[in-house]
C-alpha positions as CSV (number, residue, x, y, z in Angstrom):
1,M,-24.2,-46.6,-6.7
2,S,-24.4,-45.3,-10.1
3,N,-27.6,-43.7,-11.6
4,D,-28.3,-46.4,-13.6
5,S,-28.3,-48.8,-10.7
6,S,-30.2,-46.6,-8.7
7,L,-33.0,-45.6,-11.3
8,S,-33.0,-49.9,-11.9
9,L,-33.8,-50.1,-7.9
10,D,-36.9,-47.1,-8.5
11,L,-38.3,-49.1,-10.8
12,A,-38.1,-52.8,-8.7
13,G,-40.0,-51.1,-6.1
14,A,-42.5,-49.5,-7.9
15,R,-43.5,-52.5,-10.0
16,R,-43.0,-54.7,-6.8
17,P,-46.9,-55.4,-5.1
18,L,-47.0,-53.3,-1.9
19,W,-48.7,-56.5,-0.4
20,R,-45.2,-58.4,-1.2
21,S,-43.0,-55.6,0.2
22,Y,-44.7,-55.8,3.1
23,F,-44.2,-59.7,3.1
24,E,-40.9,-59.7,2.5
25,L,-39.8,-57.1,5.8
26,G,-41.0,-60.4,7.8
27,K,-38.3,-62.5,6.3
28,P,-40.7,-65.2,5.2
29,R,-37.7,-68.3,4.3
30,V,-35.7,-67.6,7.4
31,V,-39.4,-67.3,9.6
32,A,-40.7,-70.7,8.0
33,L,-37.5,-72.6,9.2
34,M,-37.7,-70.9,12.6
35,S,-41.1,-72.2,12.5
36,F,-40.4,-75.7,12.4
37,T,-37.9,-75.5,15.0
38,V,-40.5,-74.0,17.4
39,L,-43.1,-76.6,16.4
40,V,-40.2,-79.4,17.1
41,G,-39.6,-78.0,20.4
42,M,-43.2,-77.8,21.2
43,L,-43.8,-81.3,20.3
44,L,-40.9,-82.8,21.8
45,A,-41.5,-81.0,25.3
46,R,-44.0,-84.1,26.5
47,P,-44.6,-87.5,25.6
48,G,-48.1,-86.8,24.2
49,L,-49.8,-83.7,21.9
50,P,-50.0,-80.5,23.6
51,D,-53.2,-78.5,23.7
52,W,-54.0,-77.2,20.0
53,Q,-54.4,-73.9,20.9
54,V,-50.7,-73.7,22.1
55,L,-49.7,-75.6,18.6
56,L,-51.2,-73.1,16.7
57,F,-51.5,-69.5,18.5
58,G,-47.9,-70.2,20.4
59,N,-46.2,-70.7,17.0
60,L,-48.0,-67.8,15.1
61,G,-47.4,-65.6,18.4
62,I,-43.6,-66.4,17.9
63,A,-43.5,-66.0,14.0
64,L,-45.3,-62.8,14.2
65,V,-42.5,-61.5,16.6
66,A,-39.6,-62.7,14.9
67,S,-41.3,-61.3,11.8
68,A,-41.4,-57.8,13.7
69,A,-37.8,-58.2,14.6
70,A,-36.5,-58.7,11.0
71,A,-38.8,-55.8,9.8
72,V,-36.9,-53.8,12.4
73,N,-33.8,-55.4,11.1
74,H,-34.6,-53.8,7.5
75,L,-35.3,-50.4,9.0
76,V,-31.9,-50.8,11.0
77,D,-30.1,-51.8,7.8
78,R,-31.5,-49.6,5.4
79,R,-28.0,-47.6,4.3
80,I,-25.8,-51.0,4.2
81,D,-28.4,-52.4,2.2
82,A,-28.4,-50.2,-0.3
83,L,-24.2,-50.5,-0.7
84,M,-24.9,-54.2,-0.9
85,A,-25.5,-56.7,-4.3
86,R,-27.5,-59.6,-1.7
87,T,-29.9,-56.8,-0.2
88,R,-30.2,-53.5,-2.4
89,G,-33.6,-54.9,-3.9
90,R,-35.4,-54.9,-0.5
91,P,-38.0,-52.8,0.1
92,L,-36.4,-49.8,1.9
93,P,-34.1,-49.2,-0.5
94,T,-36.1,-49.3,-3.5
95,G,-38.2,-46.5,-2.1
96,S,-41.4,-49.1,-2.1
97,L,-41.8,-48.6,2.0
98,G,-40.7,-46.2,3.9
99,A,-39.1,-45.9,7.4
100,P,-42.5,-44.9,8.6
101,Q,-44.2,-47.4,7.2
102,V,-41.8,-50.2,8.2
103,L,-41.5,-48.8,12.4
104,A,-45.8,-49.3,12.1
105,Y,-45.3,-52.5,10.7
106,A,-43.1,-54.1,13.1
107,L,-44.5,-52.4,15.9
108,L,-48.4,-54.4,14.4
109,L,-46.7,-57.6,14.0
110,G,-45.2,-57.8,17.5
111,S,-47.9,-56.3,19.5
112,A,-50.2,-59.2,17.9
113,G,-47.5,-61.5,18.4
114,M,-47.0,-61.0,22.3
115,A,-51.1,-60.4,22.5
116,L,-51.2,-64.2,21.5
117,L,-48.5,-65.1,23.1
118,V,-49.8,-64.0,26.5
119,A,-53.2,-65.0,25.8
120,Y,-52.1,-68.7,24.6
121,T,-49.0,-70.2,26.1
122,N,-47.4,-68.3,29.8
123,P,-45.7,-65.7,31.0
124,L,-41.5,-67.2,30.7
125,C,-42.8,-67.6,26.8
126,A,-43.8,-64.3,26.3
127,A,-40.7,-62.6,28.3
128,L,-38.4,-65.2,26.8
129,T,-39.6,-63.9,23.2
130,L,-39.9,-60.5,23.4
131,G,-36.1,-60.4,24.9
132,S,-35.4,-62.3,21.6
133,L,-36.9,-59.7,19.7
134,I,-34.8,-57.0,21.9
135,G,-31.5,-59.4,21.5
136,Y,-31.9,-59.5,17.2
137,A,-33.5,-55.9,16.7
138,G,-31.9,-54.2,19.2
139,I,-28.4,-55.7,20.6
140,Y,-27.6,-57.5,17.1
141,S,-28.9,-55.2,14.6
142,L,-28.1,-51.7,16.2
143,Y,-24.5,-52.6,17.8
144,L,-22.9,-56.0,17.6
145,K,-23.0,-56.1,13.7
146,H,-21.3,-53.3,13.6
147,A,-18.4,-53.8,16.6
148,T,-17.1,-57.3,16.3
149,P,-16.0,-59.8,13.9
150,Q,-17.6,-62.1,16.7
151,N,-21.1,-60.7,16.0
152,I,-22.5,-63.3,14.5
153,V,-21.4,-65.7,17.4
154,I,-22.5,-63.7,20.4
155,G,-25.7,-62.4,18.3
156,G,-27.1,-65.7,17.4
157,A,-28.2,-66.6,20.8
158,A,-31.5,-64.7,19.6
159,G,-31.7,-66.6,16.6
160,A,-30.9,-69.8,18.8
161,A,-34.1,-69.3,21.0
162,P,-37.4,-70.7,18.5
163,P,-37.0,-74.5,19.7
164,L,-36.7,-73.1,23.8
165,L,-39.7,-70.6,22.9
166,G,-41.7,-73.7,21.6
167,W,-40.6,-76.2,24.5
168,V,-41.6,-73.6,27.0
169,A,-44.2,-72.3,25.5
170,V,-46.1,-76.2,26.3
171,Q,-43.7,-76.5,29.7
172,G,-43.7,-73.3,31.2
173,Q,-40.2,-73.6,32.5
174,L,-36.7,-74.2,31.3
175,E,-35.7,-77.5,31.1
176,P,-32.4,-79.3,29.9
177,G,-34.4,-80.8,26.2
178,A,-34.9,-76.9,25.7
179,L,-31.7,-75.9,26.6
180,L,-30.0,-78.3,24.5
181,L,-31.9,-77.5,21.5
182,F,-30.8,-74.1,21.9
183,L,-27.4,-75.3,22.0
184,I,-27.9,-76.9,18.9
185,I,-28.6,-73.8,16.9
186,F,-26.1,-71.5,18.6
187,I,-23.2,-73.9,17.4
188,W,-24.8,-74.1,13.9
189,T,-25.3,-70.3,13.5
190,P,-21.7,-69.5,12.8
191,A,-21.2,-72.1,10.4
192,H,-24.1,-71.4,8.4
193,F,-23.9,-67.5,8.4
194,W,-20.0,-67.4,7.9
195,A,-20.3,-69.6,4.8
196,L,-22.9,-67.0,3.4
197,A,-20.3,-64.1,4.2
198,I,-17.3,-65.5,2.1
199,H,-19.8,-65.5,-0.8
200,R,-20.4,-62.1,0.1
201,R,-17.2,-60.9,1.5
202,E,-16.9,-58.0,-0.8
203,D,-20.5,-56.5,-0.3
204,Y,-19.7,-56.7,3.2
205,A,-15.9,-55.0,3.3
206,R,-18.1,-51.8,1.1
207,A,-20.6,-51.8,3.1
208,A,-17.9,-51.6,6.2
209,V,-19.6,-54.5,8.4
210,P,-16.5,-56.5,9.9
211,M,-17.6,-60.0,9.1
212,L,-14.9,-62.2,10.0
213,P,-14.2,-63.0,6.1
214,V,-13.6,-59.2,5.8
215,T,-11.4,-58.7,8.6
216,H,-9.6,-62.1,9.3
217,G,-9.7,-63.0,5.3
218,V,-11.3,-66.6,3.8
219,A,-8.9,-69.0,5.0
220,H,-8.7,-67.9,8.4
221,T,-13.4,-68.1,8.2
222,S,-12.8,-71.3,6.5
223,R,-11.0,-73.0,9.6
224,R,-13.5,-71.9,11.6
225,I,-16.4,-72.5,10.3
226,L,-14.7,-76.2,10.3
227,Q,-14.4,-76.5,13.8
228,Y,-17.9,-75.3,14.5
229,T,-18.7,-78.3,12.1
230,W,-17.1,-80.3,14.3
231,A,-18.6,-79.1,17.3
232,L,-22.0,-79.2,15.6
233,V,-21.7,-82.8,15.0
234,F,-20.6,-83.5,18.6
235,T,-23.1,-81.6,19.7
236,S,-26.1,-83.2,17.7
237,L,-25.3,-86.3,19.8
238,L,-25.8,-85.2,23.2
239,P,-30.0,-85.8,22.6
240,W,-28.9,-89.4,21.8
241,A,-26.6,-89.8,24.9
242,I,-29.0,-88.0,27.4
243,G,-31.9,-90.4,26.6
244,M,-33.8,-87.5,24.5
245,S,-33.4,-89.7,21.6
246,G,-32.7,-92.9,20.4
247,W,-30.9,-95.0,17.5
248,P,-33.2,-93.8,14.4
249,Y,-32.4,-90.2,15.5
250,L,-28.5,-91.5,16.0
251,L,-28.1,-93.0,12.7
252,G,-29.6,-89.9,11.0
253,T,-27.7,-87.4,12.6
254,L,-24.4,-88.9,12.0
255,L,-25.3,-89.4,8.1
256,I,-26.1,-85.3,7.8
257,G,-23.4,-84.5,10.1
258,A,-20.3,-86.5,7.7
259,R,-21.9,-85.0,4.6
260,Y,-21.8,-81.4,6.1
261,L,-18.3,-81.7,7.4
262,Q,-17.6,-83.0,3.7
263,W,-18.7,-80.0,2.3
264,N,-16.6,-77.7,4.8
265,Y,-13.6,-79.8,4.3
266,R,-14.5,-78.7,0.5
267,L,-15.0,-75.5,1.8
268,R,-11.3,-75.4,3.1
269,R,-10.1,-75.9,-0.4
270,D,-12.2,-73.7,-2.4
271,K,-14.0,-70.9,-1.3
272,L,-16.6,-71.5,-4.1
273,Q,-18.4,-74.0,-2.5
274,A,-19.3,-71.3,-0.2
275,M,-22.8,-71.4,-1.0
276,M,-23.3,-74.6,-1.2
277,S,-21.8,-75.2,2.0
278,F,-24.5,-72.7,2.9
279,R,-27.2,-74.2,1.3
280,F,-26.8,-77.8,2.9
281,S,-26.5,-76.0,6.4
282,I,-30.0,-75.1,5.9
283,A,-31.1,-79.0,5.0
284,Y,-28.7,-80.2,7.5
285,L,-31.1,-77.9,10.4
286,F,-34.2,-78.7,8.5
287,A,-33.3,-82.4,8.5
288,L,-31.9,-82.6,12.3
289,F,-35.0,-81.4,13.4
290,G,-37.2,-83.6,11.3
291,F,-34.8,-86.7,12.6
292,L,-35.7,-85.4,16.3
293,L,-39.0,-85.5,15.6
294,A,-39.3,-88.7,13.8
295,D,-37.5,-90.1,16.4
296,H,-39.9,-88.9,19.4
297,F,-43.0,-90.5,18.1
298,L,-41.1,-93.8,17.5
299,L,-39.9,-94.1,20.8
300,L,-43.7,-93.1,21.9
301,R,-44.8,-96.5,20.2
């Protein structure tokens, strides 16, 4: 990195309010999407509304633990974040926060989140949430991300946990519906993240992170994205197939699935479509879980 770039990062860190630096550590946009899927998992877990304390404090507890995992990810990735255009403005590369502060913040968030889960949900939910934190902040961030181009496929299990955690927070046990919600996000994750990785291929190459577009090329990655998208479309039909949802959900998921396929066929022909595919993947997941939720309450009438 040039001296001018380093100076601009230092100035950016100095201008950022301290509260905002801490706020960014928790990856709030990611946690917002995650919290929505947690809520949907909670509401789908039983016919009626769950206890309001479980809804409120269970979701808050899971969100705090997820934010703690994100903060640890910032800490682990601070060296490569400084090399990548997408991440070099983060609090640690800019110097607005130091490693001891980030670690203390992660411990505070994680402890508060686990305390809420123990108090307001059940031991299984608390244990699975802790396992997800360890899986993402430890196994994925410390090892898998740098060990294999299949990093996001294997590590995606931690990111797919939120709706399952929400379901278990309400029911206290693993059930087929919870596992199906987990499976949908698990299959969604590679296509979602690899589209971003295509767009940021040079960044990952510079940081020596073996993302699939770096190790196998853009053409191979775009084929894999399309394969996972087809798998996702078929997997998204399972809630209807097992009677968990009805025709409104089926029609909705077919429409957004067709649109997602259209974006990723375009990506096969033009890698400049990568960010459009990435952005649509986020809208897709919001919509799919929204359809599940709306259909659930329609069926209760």
